[in-house]
Each structure stands twice: as C-alpha cells, then as structure tokens.
C-alpha positions in Angstrom: -13.0 -13.7 8.4 -11.2 -14.9 5.3 -8.5 -12.9 3.8 -7.4 -13.6 -0.1 -5.5 -12.0 -2.7 -6.3 -12.3 -6.7 -5.6 -10.3 -9.5 -7.0 -6.8 -10.0 -10.4 -6.6 -12.0 -11.2 -4.0 -13.8 -14.4 -3.6 -11.7 -12.4 -3.4 -8.7 -10.6 0.3 -10.1 -14.1 2.6 -8.9 -13.5 0.9 -5.3 -9.9 1.7 -5.1 -11.2 5.5 -6.2 -13.7 5.5 -3.7 -10.9 4.2 -1.2 -8.2 6.6 -2.1 -10.5 9.5 -1.5 -11.5 9.2 1.9 -9.8 12.5 3.7 -8.7 10.6 6.7 -7.4 7.7 4.7 -5.0 10.1 2.6 -4.2 12.4 5.8 -2.6 8.9 7.3 -1.2 7.9 4.0 0.3 11.5 3.6 2.1 10.6 0.3 -0.6 10.7 -1.7 -0.7 11.6 -5.7 -1.3 14.9 -5.4 -4.7 15.3 -6.8 -6.4 12.1 -5.9 -9.8 13.1 -7.3 -8.2 13.5 -11.3 -10.0 10.2 -12.3 -7.6 10.5 -15.8 -4.0 10.9 -13.5 -6.0 7.9 -11.4 -7.0 5.4 -14.6 -3.6 6.3 -15.8 -1.7 5.6 -12.8 -3.4 2.1 -13.0 -2.7 1.7 -16.3 0.7 1.7 -16.1 1.3 -0.4 -12.8 -0.8 -3.5 -14.4 1.2 -3.3 -17.1 4.4 -3.6 -15.5 6.5 -5.9 -13.3 4.7 -5.1 -10.6 2.8 -7.7 -8.7 -0.7 -6.1 -7.8 -3.2 -7.8 -6.2 -6.5 -6.9 -4.7 -7.7 -7.4 -1.5 -11.0 -9.5 -0.5 -12.2 -9.6 3.2 -15.1 -12.8 2.8 -15.0 -12.3 -0.7 -15.6 -8.3 -0.6 -13.0 -5.6 -2.4 -11.2 -4.1 0.7 -8.4 -2.0 -0.5 -5.1 -3.8 -2.7 -1.6 -4.3 -1.9 1.7 -4.6 -4.3 5.5 -5.0 -5.2 6.8 -2.8 -7.5 10.4 -1.4 -8.7 13.8 -2.4 -9.8 14.8 -6.2 -8.7 17.2 -5.2 -5.8 15.2 -2.0 -4.9 11.4 -3.3 -4.9 8.6 -2.1 -2.6 5.8 -3.0 -1.2 2.4 -0.7 -0.8 -0.7 -1.7 0.2 -4.2 0.2 0.6 -7.1 -0.7 3.1 -10.4 0.8 3.7 -10.7 2.7 6.1 -13.5 1.1 7.7 -11.8 -2.5 8.0 -8.7 -0.8 9.8 -7.8 -2.7 12.6 -8.5 -5.6 12.0 -5.9 -7.8 10.9 -6.9 -7.7 7.4 -3.7 -5.3 6.3 -1.5 -7.7 8.5 -2.6 -10.8 6.5 -2.7 -9.3 3.5 0.6 -8.2 3.4 1.7 -11.8 5.0 0.2 -13.7 1.6 1.8 -10.8 -1.1 5.2 -11.8 0.6 4.3 -15.4 0.4 3.9 -14.8 -3.6 6.8 -12.8 -3.9 9.9 -14.7 -2.0 12.8 -12.2 -3.5 14.2 -10.4 -1.1 15.2 -7.4 0.3 11.7 -5.8 0.2 11.7 -2.1 1.6 8.4 0.0 2.4 7.9 3.7 3.9 5.5 5.1 5.9 4.6 8.0 7.5 6.9 8.4 10.3 3.7 8.9 12.7 1.1 6.4 10.9 1.5 3.5 13.8 -0.5 1.4 12.2 0.9 0.8 9.0 4.4 0.5 10.6 3.4 -2.4 13.2 1.8 -3.7 10.0 5.4 -4.2 8.0 6.8 -4.7 11.5 4.4 -7.6 12.0 5.8 -9.1 8.7 9.6 -8.8 9.3 10.1 -5.4 8.1 12.9 -3.4 10.3 13.3 0.5 10.3 16.8 1.0 9.0 16.3 4.9 7.7 14.6 8.0 8.0 13.5 10.4 6.4 11.4 13.8 5.1 9.8 14.0 2.5 7.0 16.2 1.0 3.6 14.9 1.9 1.1 16.0 -0.1 -2.0 14.7 1.5 -0.7 17.1 4.7 0.4 20.0 2.4 4.2 19.7 4.4 7.5 17.9 4.7 6.8 15.7 7.5 9.0 12.7 8.9 9.2 9.2 8.0 11.0 5.8 7.8 12.3 3.6 5.3 11.5 -0.7 6.5 13.5 -3.5 5.3 12.8 -6.9 5.1 15.6 -8.9 4.3 16.0 -12.5 3.4 
C-alpha cells in the first residue's frame, strides 16, 4: 500500500467530516469538538486551520483520502495531530503518515497528546520517536468525563 501526504483540498472536507462523526473513532480520540455533528463549526475550524501557519495534510492510501495529519501551534510549542478512518486502523497508515509529516516539518521539539488508554495512537507516536514526558487529566468531550492523558515530545 502506498501512503502519501498532500495539501488538503476542499473536496477532502466532507470525507473528514464523515470520519469525525464515527462514534467509535470519537470515543478513542476522546478530545474532540463539543459537537462533532455541527457542520458550521467544523467548516469554521477547517477554515481557521487552513488559513493559519499550520502544516495540514490529507493522508492518502493508494490514492484514497483516509485521514488527515497536521502540525500546529506556536514555535517551540507545536503539536502534531492525526486522524485515520477507522476502517483503516491497524494497517500502519498512521505511522507512515506521521513519519512523512515529521520529515516535512523538521523543527523540534514537537509535542503530542493522547488519551492514556488510546494504545494505538501512543504506539504510533512512540514508533515515530515521541516519548511520554508527562501525564495529565483533561475533559474528554467524546466521553463526557475527565480522563487521563499522556503528553509526548519528539526532541531534536
């Protein structure tokens, strides 16, 4: 399978919206928008990110859009985030996409956060060189509760 990144096109947004409204994916991601089904908020969010200094990419698997990956935030505090359609979990796509994104964005350190029980996402981050540096709790909209999270860093 060929994994590639490319800039986000307007035609990708309906795919991302559908992916972000999968209940199991939302639960696993945990830290999600208050109302993922609010299309106006979704569109406004993507308009802000695409107009910012964030590096935002669509993830392609054999030419099909299967998710997104980005680096955002202020220099010295930039974070990575990614989302892969649940039907593609466990196939190495997130790891390959994150590696490609990290090659494109050489600045370090970079940070990431994940729900402590999201072992798949933690594994992806650790395979790409991120290390857990802190633990915290935060309100997870998708779970309606405070949950444990890990903070990871990728050093130079």
